[in-house]
Steps between C-alpha positions, in 0.01 A plus 500: 500500500200489732542679837434180697791330325730798557414507870572129527851565370573803717335390826762241606772764468321762708375255761851451638557873558420596861304815568765733636317744725236336717410635843565167669843446343615858560396479868737203548786634287705699752616456857428795732738791529700548818218728617204292379245783509686663211513194278397594148141480385511441128277588209169317483439226247236709327724806470794288382314356204376844396858592420561429129735215415820595320544459131851368446664618180797345329824649630845528348853487646683810614864507389797688632526788249838378377366146447168585335447365146518763228159651423337331801309805622362572154399136469315518832299796376375290210364222719129454554367459855455130580315342791749266670280305743204284391381269777270308268803375306670329796423127523796343681718575800782592263267750329422665833866516596590669171212741551626568853832614360308762300336621822833496686652733240188713452550862614242667719647851469560695183676802646827570682529340845862398549613605153366673192503411128776758454706323767474168319624672181794667678826297532611716793199385702633145515844616611363736763254253655660163438186366332584145382474405134449143377754329278275554196492875566147506640385673817256252661353745753288689245319441170388709204124481453281578200146582609446739210674474163779751465527557875779315682456505878736392774340242728631401842400411858380153409634195684810494281613847607585377852519122465757465222872453556779547249788271593866608464521316166190682371261207546148609597332312787126565510341495845828537687577772752534793262814711470379807318610800714149642488503722809832652398347568161205664673740715702663606174161603362446709813833674451410579140160634610664716765700679231182627337250538785630396843185605688268300274734201506511505880121515524459208260752290692336574833163405357648174370649427843162523677426141394761386755351685796308335785284778654398273788863440606632746760822661383477327163853530356362497146350847557850647527509522120237777513747733674822392330671694225497373144869408528428294812221314325719440195765357730250238622451381141870498424565286809267220385712236324398308188304201624293705747229754431256728682187354346146585600415476872860432605742776597758730351699464822512119512430408139450123476704250308332395176394137542615225268184351346672184382366226726206709622268202458647337813487810722215518749530873569558794265671831591796512737260547790295194403197723447331293230410135549581291195292182501382489140553645157206730573697655788789583265250651258355715778844608614593599145179703470579679826857582404418631156167671540323502835716624788381860465141385561568342841368657820702480822284553808346846475758611243318533167640339185748700296268459200138412431409270211274644235288250307627468147827681581852374561626156407562160652623167374220262410455169682635322192807727483574448871457123464741494206749711693486268801550194279803669345649589838446143621688373195815710543829319550831634633793555265761222478717507811872519418595410859575128517500279805857470629661362817496856634128550433427156648680607815290817490187284499623335818558844655146596395360203692734533798414866552127429487430704185275219378248563778375813325642446150379144459583293192387453229344848484757644742220673687259358754236742367457643850474850641726641769409798719722806526628631830243718674196342338245327725218358289157490657449168325804318356476388140481122449813515283700704753808350661551515875803726470597853394737660252713802587521654155380856430130491598389819325366336185297257713361771728507835317356430155159412361627146453621472859368184665757487778658198331753421233463182301792255487635546147611218276874474443458341158664707229706721731790457255327723243306724738592807704499730683383313809285553811143627486619851409798410282760650733753219450655469156653149503509174693857580596384823661207320668736265683763763575538508882508882481167518317270538807669831576353629174196275459393350834322172547507142369837419656494132404826394336697807605723313747623240255866452416609648170519149353151401612359835387644456149366145487152609609490771232616247241214269602238776486611591149420147381133526604 
């Protein structure tokens, strides 16, 4: 085939893929931090595209060791490496969505982070950590990868590691608020390391924790980790429940709830603090690039980046891979809701309206897509999407992290029946606990619905579970 003919076939496919990292788009992506002079300055467009694009290899399921097919590991060693992503082959929206699922499950780390290959092959690991297993015996938070024949690697830390939920019946829900107890698994790794070399383990953990620090913040609480004992640091990890995680640029002390990505297409702000504006598929692509690959390259005021890019080194997702991923995330649907509309839930809907819940959690999205300032924050220039009111929940994540804008976004209530834990830092396990009148003594703030009668409270919860 002549090159002109080949280009004519491929060009329509590539023409729809936005360029991810342009200076103009990146400049508009984020709202300022609570202290605007320390808002992040991200990698330049030129430096971004000097980072090599990832090659995505075919991956294979990880099984619980007692559910693994006989001879599976030997079979894996016989497999040839196969390239899994070929943008030139995708012609339709359905093609791009299927390709996005490949990206969603693609690992970006091939070494132990929360768990090791030996952990995944050890039945005791699942008992000790509570790591969920799907009904077919697979572990959807990791994959086996063949990048070289005869060498089976454990891959993790892709989107699926955090944004996959195993339901009580073993059903896997891709894109949901994840429920892998990752930080507790990390704490377990620290305990194992302490048995062999406690000093080296402590130094590694302290180095890891520096990503959470804000040198420009007086009395930054995140710096406390540098003087804590290893047991104290391990206790932070063990206290983080499944469904929350201390991911990059957040905090070990107020680890954020993992967001549910189902329905992300309708959300105008990403991150609990509303940091990233979401006005187009390109914005979701940029956000995905930041989360997976770029945060270490950001400069905050005079604080230099944690890492410097080196041309030809490292890895990033290509524009085509990010576009496919975004199309896949936009396509995700919630699992079938077993909670039917009943007279009780209908009464709960009336309570929802009567109590004014709809003003912030507006149907049909059950969010007004607005931002709400935390107590103590006085913006120099209010955001256009900010409400003229404040929220009394724990302000630390909005003020004392590298994602702290001084706001929290109003979350959608859709899918709360399968989600949890709740609040921006996952401190509330269930809806019943959220509406418990005694809850503010433990988790202050958001006191709406706490003065209801027991009957109205039960009805309201029944209604919320139908959303």
